[in-house]
All heavy atoms as a GROMACS GRO file, in nm:
protein
  544
    1MET      N    1   0.077  -0.120  -0.004
    1MET     CA    2   0.001  -0.002   0.000
    1MET      C    3   0.088   0.128   0.002
    1MET      O    4   0.050   0.222  -0.058
    1MET     CB    5  -0.091  -0.003   0.121
    1MET     CG    6  -0.173   0.121   0.143
    1MET     SD    7  -0.292   0.089   0.275
    1MET     CE    8  -0.298   0.250   0.345
    2TYR      N    9   0.199   0.128   0.072
    2TYR     CA   10   0.288   0.243   0.073
    2TYR      C   11   0.398   0.242  -0.020
    2TYR      O   12   0.492   0.326  -0.017
    2TYR     CB   13   0.336   0.262   0.217
    2TYR     CG   14   0.229   0.279   0.321
    2TYR    CD1   15   0.190   0.180   0.406
    2TYR    CD2   16   0.167   0.405   0.323
    2TYR    CE1   17   0.086   0.199   0.501
    2TYR    CE2   18   0.064   0.418   0.422
    2TYR     CZ   19   0.024   0.329   0.503
    2TYR     OH   20  -0.076   0.341   0.598
    3GLU      N   21   0.399   0.150  -0.110
    3GLU     CA   22   0.517   0.128  -0.196
    3GLU      C   23   0.542   0.254  -0.281
    3GLU      O   24   0.659   0.293  -0.300
    3GLU     CB   25   0.506   0.008  -0.292
    3GLU     CG   26   0.620  -0.018  -0.373
    3GLU     CD   27   0.620  -0.143  -0.458
    3GLU    OE1   28   0.512  -0.218  -0.439
    3GLU    OE2   29   0.706  -0.181  -0.530
    4THR      N   30   0.443   0.324  -0.326
    4THR     CA   31   0.464   0.449  -0.406
    4THR      C   32   0.528   0.555  -0.322
    4THR      O   33   0.574   0.654  -0.370
    4THR     CB   34   0.333   0.502  -0.468
    4THR    OG1   35   0.239   0.512  -0.361
    4THR    CG2   36   0.272   0.396  -0.560
    5ALA      N   37   0.521   0.546  -0.195
    5ALA     CA   38   0.583   0.654  -0.105
    5ALA      C   39   0.727   0.624  -0.075
    5ALA      O   40   0.801   0.717  -0.060
    5ALA     CB   41   0.500   0.664   0.030
    6TYR      N   42   0.765   0.501  -0.076
    6TYR     CA   43   0.903   0.466  -0.039
    6TYR      C   44   0.983   0.414  -0.158
    6TYR      O   45   1.107   0.406  -0.154
    6TYR     CB   46   0.920   0.370   0.076
    6TYR     CG   47   0.874   0.230   0.054
    6TYR    CD1   48   0.942   0.130  -0.015
    6TYR    CD2   49   0.749   0.185   0.098
    6TYR    CE1   50   0.905   0.008  -0.037
    6TYR    CE2   51   0.704   0.053   0.074
    6TYR     CZ   52   0.791  -0.024   0.006
    6TYR     OH   53   0.739  -0.169  -0.008
    7ARG      N   54   0.925   0.377  -0.260
    7ARG     CA   55   0.997   0.331  -0.382
    7ARG      C   56   0.983   0.438  -0.498
    7ARG      O   57   0.917   0.429  -0.594
    7ARG     CB   58   0.941   0.197  -0.434
    7ARG     CG   59   1.035   0.134  -0.533
    7ARG     CD   60   0.990  -0.012  -0.572
    7ARG     NE   61   1.003  -0.098  -0.459
    7ARG     CZ   62   1.110  -0.162  -0.429
    7ARG    NH1   63   1.221  -0.148  -0.501
    7ARG    NH2   64   1.119  -0.251  -0.330
    8VAL      N   65   1.060   0.552  -0.478
    8VAL     CA   66   1.063   0.661  -0.577
    8VAL      C   67   1.188   0.649  -0.661
    8VAL      O   68   1.291   0.654  -0.611
    8VAL     CB   69   1.054   0.792  -0.501
    8VAL    CG1   70   1.057   0.909  -0.595
    8VAL    CG2   71   0.934   0.800  -0.412
    9PRO      N   72   1.174   0.648  -0.794
    9PRO     CA   73   1.288   0.629  -0.880
    9PRO      C   74   1.372   0.754  -0.880
    9PRO      O   75   1.320   0.862  -0.863
    9PRO     CB   76   1.226   0.593  -1.015
    9PRO     CG   77   1.094   0.652  -1.010
    9PRO     CD   78   1.045   0.639  -0.866
   10MET      N   79   1.507   0.735  -0.895
   10MET     CA   80   1.590   0.851  -0.910
   10MET      C   81   1.687   0.812  -1.012
   10MET      O   82   1.753   0.703  -1.007
   10MET     CB   83   1.660   0.885  -0.780
   10MET     CG   84   1.756   0.994  -0.794
   10MET     SD   85   1.822   1.031  -0.627
   10MET     CE   86   1.895   1.188  -0.664
   11LEU      N   87   1.711   0.901  -1.106
   11LEU     CA   88   1.821   0.877  -1.214
   11LEU      C   89   1.927   0.973  -1.192
   11LEU      O   90   1.911   1.090  -1.166
   11LEU     CB   91   1.749   0.908  -1.351
   11LEU     CG   92   1.631   0.820  -1.389
   11LEU    CD1   93   1.577   0.867  -1.525
   11LEU    CD2   94   1.677   0.673  -1.398
   12MET      N   95   2.047   0.918  -1.195
   12MET     CA   96   2.171   1.005  -1.188
   12MET      C   97   2.265   0.968  -1.302
   12MET      O   98   2.276   0.850  -1.347
   12MET     CB   99   2.242   0.969  -1.063
   12MET     CG  100   2.163   1.004  -0.936
   12MET     SD  101   2.246   0.969  -0.781
   12MET     CE  102   2.365   1.107  -0.772
   13ARG      N  103   2.328   1.069  -1.356
   13ARG     CA  104   2.432   1.045  -1.461
   13ARG      C  105   2.558   1.125  -1.434
   13ARG      O  106   2.540   1.244  -1.423
   13ARG     CB  107   2.373   1.084  -1.596
   13ARG     CG  108   2.470   1.059  -1.709
   13ARG     CD  109   2.409   1.093  -1.842
   13ARG     NE  110   2.495   1.048  -1.956
   13ARG     CZ  111   2.595   1.127  -2.000
   13ARG    NH1  112   2.608   1.255  -1.953
   13ARG    NH2  113   2.668   1.090  -2.097
   14TRP      N  114   2.662   1.066  -1.416
   14TRP     CA  115   2.791   1.126  -1.390
   14TRP      C  116   2.899   1.034  -1.448
   14TRP      O  117   2.955   0.953  -1.365
   14TRP     CB  118   2.806   1.152  -1.240
   14TRP     CG  119   2.926   1.242  -1.202
   14TRP    CD1  120   3.022   1.285  -1.282
   14TRP    CD2  121   2.946   1.308  -1.078
   14TRP    NE1  122   3.107   1.364  -1.214
   14TRP    CE2  123   3.056   1.368  -1.082
   14TRP    CE3  124   2.874   1.288  -0.957
   14TRP    CZ2  125   3.112   1.446  -0.977
   14TRP    CZ3  126   2.921   1.354  -0.845
   14TRP    CH2  127   3.047   1.437  -0.857
   15PRO      N  128   2.929   1.041  -1.568
   15PRO     CA  129   3.013   0.944  -1.632
   15PRO      C  130   3.148   0.927  -1.564
   15PRO      O  131   3.199   0.821  -1.565
   15PRO     CB  132   3.028   0.994  -1.773
   15PRO     CG  133   2.905   1.073  -1.795
   15PRO     CD  134   2.871   1.134  -1.666
   16ALA      N  135   3.198   1.036  -1.504
   16ALA     CA  136   3.335   1.025  -1.446
   16ALA      C  137   3.327   0.947  -1.308
   16ALA      O  138   3.434   0.897  -1.259
   16ALA     CB  139   3.388   1.168  -1.419
   17SER      N  140   3.210   0.936  -1.251
   17SER     CA  141   3.209   0.876  -1.116
   17SER      C  142   3.111   0.753  -1.110
   17SER      O  143   3.125   0.672  -1.028
   17SER     CB  144   3.152   0.978  -1.015
   17SER     OG  145   3.252   1.082  -0.995
   18ILE      N  146   3.015   0.746  -1.198
   18ILE     CA  147   2.911   0.637  -1.192
   18ILE      C  148   2.914   0.559  -1.322
   18ILE      O  149   2.890   0.613  -1.429
   18ILE     CB  150   2.773   0.695  -1.169
   18ILE    CG1  151   2.763   0.789  -1.043
   18ILE    CG2  152   2.664   0.584  -1.162
   18ILE    CD1  153   2.633   0.864  -1.029
   19PRO      N  154   2.952   0.433  -1.314
   19PRO     CA  155   2.950   0.358  -1.436
   19PRO      C  156   2.814   0.345  -1.496
   19PRO      O  157   2.713   0.347  -1.423
   19PRO     CB  158   3.007   0.213  -1.392
   19PRO     CG  159   3.064   0.242  -1.257
   19PRO     CD  160   2.996   0.357  -1.201
   20GLN      N  161   2.807   0.328  -1.623
   20GLN     CA  162   2.677   0.317  -1.700
   20GLN      C  163   2.607   0.188  -1.662
   20GLN      O  164   2.673   0.080  -1.638
   20GLN     CB  165   2.696   0.314  -1.847
   20GLN     CG  166   2.578   0.312  -1.931
   20GLN     CD  167   2.604   0.316  -2.073
   20GLN    OE1  168   2.715   0.336  -2.124
   20GLN    NE2  169   2.504   0.292  -2.158
   21GLY      N  170   2.480   0.192  -1.637
   21GLY     CA  171   2.394   0.071  -1.612
   21GLY      C  172   2.380   0.030  -1.469
   21GLY      O  173   2.339  -0.078  -1.440
   22VAL      N  174   2.442   0.105  -1.377
   22VAL     CA  175   2.431   0.076  -1.229
   22VAL      C  176   2.293   0.092  -1.180
   22VAL      O  177   2.228   0.189  -1.205
   22VAL     CB  178   2.531   0.158  -1.151
   22VAL    CG1  179   2.510   0.138  -1.006
   22VAL    CG2  180   2.672   0.136  -1.182
   23VAL      N  181   2.246  -0.009  -1.120
   23VAL     CA  182   2.108  -0.001  -1.050
   23VAL      C  183   2.123  -0.035  -0.910
   23VAL      O  184   2.185  -0.137  -0.873
   23VAL     CB  185   2.015  -0.109  -1.122
   23VAL    CG1  186   1.880  -0.111  -1.044
   23VAL    CG2  187   1.990  -0.082  -1.265
   24VAL      N  188   2.075   0.048  -0.828
   24VAL     CA  189   2.076   0.034  -0.675
   24VAL      C  190   1.939  -0.010  -0.633
   24VAL      O  191   1.849   0.059  -0.649
   24VAL     CB  192   2.128   0.159  -0.598
   24VAL    CG1  193   2.118   0.144  -0.460
   24VAL    CG2  194   2.260   0.205  -0.655
   25ASP      N  195   1.928  -0.132  -0.579
   25ASP     CA  196   1.806  -0.188  -0.540
   25ASP      C  197   1.807  -0.200  -0.384
   25ASP      O  198   1.782  -0.304  -0.324
   25ASP     CB  199   1.782  -0.323  -0.594
   25ASP     CG  200   1.639  -0.369  -0.580
   25ASP    OD1  201   1.548  -0.287  -0.552
   25ASP    OD2  202   1.600  -0.490  -0.587
   26LYS      N  203   1.845  -0.091  -0.316
   26LYS     CA  204   1.849  -0.084  -0.171
   26LYS      C  205   1.761   0.032  -0.130
   26LYS      O  206   1.736   0.122  -0.204
   26LYS     CB  207   1.997  -0.061  -0.124
   26LYS     CG  208   2.100  -0.159  -0.174
   26LYS     CD  209   2.092  -0.291  -0.099
   26LYS     CE  210   2.199  -0.380  -0.140
   26LYS     NZ  211   2.191  -0.506  -0.079
   27PHE      N  212   1.726   0.033  -0.004
   27PHE     CA  213   1.654   0.148   0.057
   27PHE      C  214   1.751   0.264   0.073
   27PHE      O  215   1.840   0.249   0.161
   27PHE     CB  216   1.585   0.109   0.183
   27PHE     CG  217   1.458   0.023   0.167
   27PHE    CD1  218   1.461  -0.101   0.215
   27PHE    CD2  219   1.356   0.071   0.090
   27PHE    CE1  220   1.348  -0.187   0.201
   27PHE    CE2  221   1.239  -0.007   0.075
   27PHE     CZ  222   1.241  -0.140   0.127
   28VAL      N  223   1.740   0.364  -0.003
   28VAL     CA  224   1.818   0.489   0.007
   28VAL      C  225   1.722   0.601   0.023
   28VAL      O  226   1.633   0.627  -0.061
   28VAL     CB  227   1.911   0.504  -0.103
   28VAL    CG1  228   1.998   0.645  -0.098
   28VAL    CG2  229   2.005   0.388  -0.125
   29SER      N  230   1.734   0.682   0.129
   29SER     CA  231   1.634   0.789   0.159
   29SER      C  232   1.679   0.920   0.099
   29SER      O  233   1.800   0.936   0.069
   29SER     CB  234   1.625   0.801   0.308
   29SER     OG  235   1.538   0.911   0.346
   30VAL      N  236   1.591   1.011   0.084
   30VAL     CA  237   1.622   1.144   0.038
   30VAL      C  238   1.726   1.210   0.135
   30VAL      O  239   1.811   1.290   0.092
   30VAL     CB  240   1.490   1.235   0.032
   30VAL    CG1  241   1.527   1.385   0.001
   30VAL    CG2  242   1.400   1.178  -0.070
   31VAL      N  243   1.721   1.176   0.262
   31VAL     CA  244   1.817   1.227   0.365
   31VAL      C  245   1.952   1.184   0.335
   31VAL      O  246   2.054   1.254   0.364
   31VAL     CB  247   1.766   1.176   0.506
   31VAL    CG1  248   1.881   1.175   0.599
   31VAL    CG2  249   1.651   1.258   0.556
   32ASP      N  250   1.972   1.074   0.259
   32ASP     CA  251   2.107   1.024   0.223
   32ASP      C  252   2.160   1.102   0.094
   32ASP      O  253   2.278   1.078   0.072
   32ASP     CB  254   2.099   0.872   0.193
   32ASP     CG  255   2.046   0.790   0.308
   32ASP    OD1  256   2.081   0.825   0.424
   32ASP    OD2  257   1.976   0.697   0.290
   33PHE      N  258   2.081   1.174   0.036
   33PHE     CA  259   2.121   1.239  -0.092
   33PHE      C  260   2.249   1.327  -0.081
   33PHE      O  261   2.344   1.321  -0.147
   33PHE     CB  262   2.016   1.319  -0.156
   33PHE     CG  263   2.045   1.382  -0.291
   33PHE    CD1  264   2.053   1.303  -0.401
   33PHE    CD2  265   2.076   1.503  -0.297
   33PHE    CE1  266   2.089   1.356  -0.525
   33PHE    CE2  267   2.111   1.570  -0.423
   33PHE     CZ  268   2.119   1.485  -0.534
   34GLN      N  269   2.247   1.419   0.029
   34GLN     CA  270   2.361   1.510   0.055
   34GLN      C  271   2.492   1.423   0.076
   34GLN      O  272   2.594   1.458   0.015
   34GLN     CB  273   2.332   1.598   0.169
   34GLN     CG  274   2.448   1.691   0.205
   34GLN     CD  275   2.430   1.768   0.336
   34GLN    OE1  276   2.334   1.755   0.399
   34GLN    NE2  277   2.521   1.855   0.359
   35GLN      N  278   2.480   1.335   0.166
   35GLN     CA  279   2.599   1.246   0.197
   35GLN      C  280   2.647   1.174   0.077
   35GLN      O  281   2.771   1.157   0.058
   35GLN     CB  282   2.572   1.151   0.308
   35GLN     CG  283   2.544   1.217   0.436
   35GLN     CD  284   2.676   1.280   0.491
   35GLN    OE1  285   2.698   1.398   0.463
   35GLN    NE2  286   2.749   1.205   0.567
   36THR      N  287   2.557   1.125  -0.008
   36THR     CA  288   2.600   1.047  -0.125
   36THR      C  289   2.662   1.135  -0.228
   36THR      O  290   2.763   1.101  -0.283
   36THR     CB  291   2.468   0.979  -0.192
   36THR    OG1  292   2.408   0.900  -0.088
   36THR    CG2  293   2.503   0.907  -0.310
   37MET      N  294   2.611   1.262  -0.256
   37MET     CA  295   2.679   1.357  -0.348
   37MET      C  296   2.811   1.396  -0.293
   37MET      O  297   2.906   1.404  -0.368
   37MET     CB  298   2.584   1.473  -0.369
   37MET     CG  299   2.456   1.444  -0.445
   37MET     SD  300   2.484   1.360  -0.602
   37MET     CE  301   2.569   1.493  -0.696
   38ALA      N  302   2.820   1.421  -0.167
   38ALA     CA  303   2.952   1.458  -0.107
   38ALA      C  304   3.050   1.341  -0.118
   38ALA      O  305   3.176   1.357  -0.157
   38ALA     CB  306   2.935   1.484   0.044
   39GLY      N  307   3.004   1.211  -0.098
   39GLY     CA  308   3.090   1.101  -0.118
   39GLY      C  309   3.140   1.086  -0.263
   39GLY      O  310   3.258   1.048  -0.289
   40LEU      N  311   3.045   1.118  -0.362
   40LEU     CA  312   3.094   1.113  -0.501
   40LEU      C  313   3.192   1.208  -0.533
   40LEU      O  314   3.290   1.195  -0.616
   40LEU     CB  315   2.967   1.123  -0.590
   40LEU     CG  316   2.879   1.008  -0.603
   40LEU    CD1  317   2.750   1.046  -0.676
   40LEU    CD2  318   2.945   0.890  -0.665
   41MET      N  319   3.186   1.334  -0.471
   41MET     CA  320   3.282   1.440  -0.499
   41MET      C  321   3.404   1.427  -0.415
   41MET      O  322   3.504   1.515  -0.425
   41MET     CB  323   3.212   1.575  -0.475
   41MET     CG  324   3.102   1.596  -0.567
   41MET     SD  325   3.034   1.765  -0.552
   41MET     CE  326   2.938   1.750  -0.394
   42GLY      N  327   3.407   1.336  -0.317
   42GLY     CA  328   3.531   1.320  -0.235
   42GLY      C  329   3.534   1.417  -0.117
   42GLY      O  330   3.641   1.444  -0.061
   43VAL      N  331   3.423   1.473  -0.078
   43VAL     CA  332   3.420   1.573   0.025
   43VAL      C  333   3.381   1.500   0.159
   43VAL      O  334   3.294   1.427   0.167
   43VAL     CB  335   3.297   1.674   0.005
   43VAL    CG1  336   3.280   1.774   0.123
   43VAL    CG2  337   3.325   1.756  -0.126
   44ALA      N  338   3.471   1.532   0.248
   44ALA     CA  339   3.459   1.461   0.385
   44ALA      C  340   3.337   1.526   0.462
   44ALA      O  341   3.317   1.639   0.458
   44ALA     CB  342   3.583   1.470   0.468
   45ALA      N  343   3.269   1.440   0.533
   45ALA     CA  344   3.160   1.484   0.624
   45ALA      C  345   3.209   1.547   0.740
   45ALA      O  346   3.319   1.519   0.793
   45ALA     CB  347   3.062   1.361   0.662
   46SER      N  348   3.131   1.650   0.796
   46SER     CA  349   3.178   1.719   0.911
   46SER      C  350   3.127   1.647   1.037
   46SER      O  351   3.174   1.674   1.153
   46SER     CB  352   3.117   1.860   0.911
   46SER     OG  353   2.980   1.859   0.932
   47GLY      N  354   3.035   1.556   1.025
   47GLY     CA  355   2.988   1.476   1.136
   47GLY      C  356   2.851   1.529   1.184
   47GLY      O  357   2.790   1.471   1.277
   48LYS      N  358   2.804   1.636   1.126
   48LYS     CA  359   2.673   1.693   1.173
   48LYS      C  360   2.556   1.659   1.080
   48LYS      O  361   2.446   1.691   1.107
   48LYS     CB  362   2.691   1.845   1.196
   48LYS     CG  363   2.786   1.891   1.300
   48LYS     CD  364   2.790   2.037   1.312
   48LYS     CE  365   2.897   2.078   1.410
   48LYS     NZ  366   2.905   2.223   1.430
   49GLU      N  367   2.592   1.602   0.971
   49GLU     CA  368   2.488   1.569   0.872
   49GLU      C  369   2.409   1.449   0.910
   49GLU      O  370   2.454   1.367   0.982
   49GLU     CB  371   2.561   1.537   0.738
   49GLU     CG  372   2.638   1.649   0.678
   49GLU     CD  373   2.788   1.650   0.723
   49GLU    OE1  374   2.822   1.557   0.805
   49GLU    OE2  375   2.855   1.741   0.694
   50GLN      N  376   2.287   1.446   0.859
   50GLN     CA  377   2.207   1.323   0.879
   50GLN      C  378   2.227   1.243   0.747
   50GLN      O  379   2.264   1.288   0.646
   50GLN     CB  380   2.054   1.366   0.898
   50GLN     CG  381   2.033   1.439   1.029
   50GLN     CD  382   1.886   1.480   1.040
   50GLN    OE1  383   1.806   1.469   0.946
   50GLN    NE2  384   1.856   1.523   1.156
   51GLY      N  385   2.186   1.123   0.755
   51GLY     CA  386   2.190   1.040   0.640
   51GLY      C  387   2.326   0.959   0.622
   51GLY      O  388   2.414   0.982   0.707
   52SER      N  389   2.324   0.874   0.528
   52SER     CA  390   2.446   0.792   0.502
   52SER      C  391   2.490   0.810   0.358
   52SER      O  392   2.411   0.838   0.266
   52SER     CB  393   2.407   0.642   0.528
   52SER     OG  394   2.365   0.625   0.664
   53ASP      N  395   2.617   0.778   0.335
   53ASP     CA  396   2.676   0.790   0.204
   53ASP      C  397   2.650   0.659   0.124
   53ASP      O  398   2.700   0.555   0.158
   53ASP     CB  399   2.828   0.813   0.218
   53ASP     CG  400   2.899   0.828   0.090
   53ASP    OD1  401   2.830   0.830  -0.017
   53ASP    OD2  402   3.020   0.831   0.084
   54ALA      N  403   2.576   0.673   0.023
   54ALA     CA  404   2.532   0.555  -0.063
   54ALA      C  405   2.624   0.546  -0.193
   54ALA      O  406   2.596   0.472  -0.269
   54ALA     CB  407   2.385   0.560  -0.103
   55SER      N  408   2.720   0.639  -0.200
   55SER     CA  409   2.798   0.644  -0.320
   55SER      C  410   2.877   0.510  -0.350
   55SER      O  411   2.902   0.478  -0.467
   55SER     CB  412   2.903   0.760  -0.314
   55SER     OG  413   3.002   0.739  -0.207
   56PRO      N  414   2.914   0.432  -0.248
   56PRO     CA  415   2.977   0.298  -0.293
   56PRO      C  416   2.887   0.209  -0.375
   56PRO      O  417   2.934   0.140  -0.459
   56PRO     CB  418   3.000   0.233  -0.152
   56PRO     CG  419   3.019   0.350  -0.053
   56PRO     CD  420   2.923   0.452  -0.105
   57PHE      N  421   2.760   0.215  -0.355
   57PHE     CA  422   2.662   0.141  -0.431
   57PHE      C  423   2.672   0.188  -0.581
   57PHE      O  424   2.665   0.108  -0.675
   57PHE     CB  425   2.515   0.158  -0.391
   57PHE     CG  426   2.489   0.092  -0.264
   57PHE    CD1  427   2.433   0.160  -0.157
   57PHE    CD2  428   2.506  -0.036  -0.242
   57PHE    CE1  429   2.395   0.106  -0.038
   57PHE    CE2  430   2.479  -0.102  -0.119
   57PHE     CZ  431   2.426  -0.030  -0.018
   58LEU      N  432   2.685   0.323  -0.604
   58LEU     CA  433   2.693   0.381  -0.734
   58LEU      C  434   2.831   0.352  -0.806
   58LEU      O  435   2.837   0.343  -0.925
   58LEU     CB  436   2.681   0.527  -0.733
   58LEU     CG  437   2.543   0.576  -0.681
   58LEU    CD1  438   2.540   0.727  -0.654
   58LEU    CD2  439   2.426   0.524  -0.764
   59ARG      N  440   2.926   0.307  -0.729
   59ARG     CA  441   3.055   0.267  -0.786
   59ARG      C  442   3.056   0.110  -0.801
   59ARG      O  443   3.165   0.055  -0.839
   59ARG     CB  444   3.175   0.306  -0.691
   59ARG     CG  445   3.194   0.455  -0.692
   59ARG     CD  446   3.320   0.478  -0.614
   59ARG     NE  447   3.310   0.609  -0.551
   59ARG     CZ  448   3.270   0.627  -0.425
   59ARG    NH1  449   3.256   0.529  -0.343
   59ARG    NH2  450   3.264   0.746  -0.370
   60GLY      N  451   2.951   0.046  -0.767
   60GLY     CA  452   2.943  -0.099  -0.785
   60GLY      C  453   2.994  -0.180  -0.671
   60GLY      O  454   3.007  -0.306  -0.677
   61GLU      N  455   3.022  -0.111  -0.560
   61GLU     CA  456   3.058  -0.180  -0.435
   61GLU      C  457   2.940  -0.228  -0.352
   61GLU      O  458   2.824  -0.189  -0.377
   61GLU     CB  459   3.151  -0.085  -0.353
   61GLU     CG  460   3.274  -0.038  -0.427
   61GLU     CD  461   3.338   0.087  -0.358
   61GLU    OE1  462   3.308   0.112  -0.241
   61GLU    OE2  463   3.423   0.150  -0.425
   62ASP      N  464   2.967  -0.312  -0.253
   62ASP     CA  465   2.855  -0.360  -0.169
   62ASP      C  466   2.886  -0.331  -0.023
   62ASP      O  467   2.934  -0.422   0.049
   62ASP     CB  468   2.832  -0.506  -0.198
   62ASP     CG  469   2.711  -0.561  -0.124
   62ASP    OD1  470   2.616  -0.474  -0.102
   62ASP    OD2  471   2.699  -0.682  -0.109
   63PRO      N  472   2.867  -0.211   0.024
   63PRO     CA  473   2.915  -0.176   0.171
   63PRO      C  474   2.805  -0.224   0.257
   63PRO      O  475   2.698  -0.272   0.222
   63PRO     CB  476   2.904  -0.018   0.164
   63PRO     CG  477   2.797   0.011   0.061
   63PRO     CD  478   2.817  -0.094  -0.044
   64ALA      N  479   2.837  -0.227   0.385
   64ALA     CA  480   2.737  -0.258   0.489
   64ALA      C  481   2.634  -0.151   0.494
   64ALA      O  482   2.671  -0.025   0.496
   64ALA     CB  483   2.811  -0.266   0.625
   65TRP      N  484   2.507  -0.183   0.496
   65TRP     CA  485   2.400  -0.091   0.476
   65TRP      C  486   2.288  -0.132   0.574
   65TRP      O  487   2.252  -0.246   0.572
   65TRP     CB  488   2.352  -0.076   0.341
   65TRP     CG  489   2.264   0.036   0.307
   65TRP    CD1  490   2.136   0.038   0.284
   65TRP    CD2  491   2.307   0.174   0.288
   65TRP    NE1  492   2.092   0.162   0.253
   65TRP    CE2  493   2.194   0.250   0.256
   65TRP    CE3  494   2.431   0.233   0.302
   65TRP    CZ2  495   2.199   0.386   0.237
   65TRP    CZ3  496   2.431   0.378   0.281
   65TRP    CH2  497   2.314   0.450   0.251
   66LYS      N  498   2.229  -0.040   0.643
   66LYS     CA  499   2.122  -0.075   0.738
   66LYS      C  500   1.999  -0.120   0.672
   66LYS      O  501   1.923  -0.199   0.728
   66LYS     CB  502   2.094   0.049   0.826
   66LYS     CG  503   2.044   0.165   0.760
   66LYS     CD  504   2.025   0.285   0.844
   66LYS     CE  505   2.002   0.408   0.761
   66LYS     NZ  506   2.041   0.528   0.817
   67GLY      N  507   1.969  -0.079   0.554
   67GLY     CA  508   1.850  -0.135   0.478
   67GLY      C  509   1.721  -0.105   0.529
   67GLY      O  510   1.624  -0.174   0.509
   68GLU      N  511   1.711   0.019   0.591
   68GLU     CA  512   1.574   0.052   0.640
   68GLU      C  513   1.559   0.208   0.625
   68GLU      O  514   1.659   0.284   0.627
   68GLU     CB  515   1.563   0.023   0.788
   68GLU     CG  516   1.670   0.087   0.879
   68GLU     CD  517   1.653   0.032   1.018
   68GLU    OE1  518   1.607  -0.075   1.046
   68GLU    OE2  519   1.694   0.112   1.110
   69VAL      N  520   1.441   0.248   0.592
   69VAL     CA  521   1.408   0.380   0.578
   69VAL      C  522   1.276   0.420   0.648
   69VAL      O  523   1.188   0.332   0.643
   69VAL     CB  524   1.389   0.423   0.425
   69VAL    CG1  525   1.342   0.558   0.402
   69VAL    CG2  526   1.520   0.402   0.354
   70PHE      N  527   1.272   0.532   0.713
   70PHE     CA  528   1.146   0.562   0.782
   70PHE      C  529   1.063   0.656   0.698
   70PHE      O  530   1.118   0.757   0.642
   70PHE     CB  531   1.177   0.630   0.918
   70PHE     CG  532   1.246   0.535   1.014
   70PHE    CD1  533   1.377   0.545   1.031
   70PHE    CD2  534   1.169   0.447   1.089
   70PHE    CE1  535   1.448   0.456   1.122
   70PHE    CE2  536   1.233   0.366   1.176
   70PHE     CZ  537   1.370   0.373   1.187
   71VAL      N  538   0.940   0.622   0.675
   71VAL     CA  539   0.849   0.696   0.587
   71VAL      C  540   0.749   0.773   0.678
   71VAL      O  541   0.687   0.709   0.758
   71VAL     CB  542   0.784   0.604   0.474
   71VAL    CG1  543   0.690   0.688   0.397
   71VAL    CG2  544   0.885   0.538   0.396
   0.00000   0.00000   0.00000
């Protein structure tokens, strides 16, 4: 019933950082967007941000991930 609220597609294209055809089938929240973009750019977090860096998924890696999102 709530799938349309938590399964929102997002397309990203950054040929220098994200290989073509990468599909992330994990729960990644909008809150994770800032940390993910910073991770792709190589910017270190200050420690005050919310969210997690999902950029390893975009590079084809499989990091430890909590796998839950609060809607």
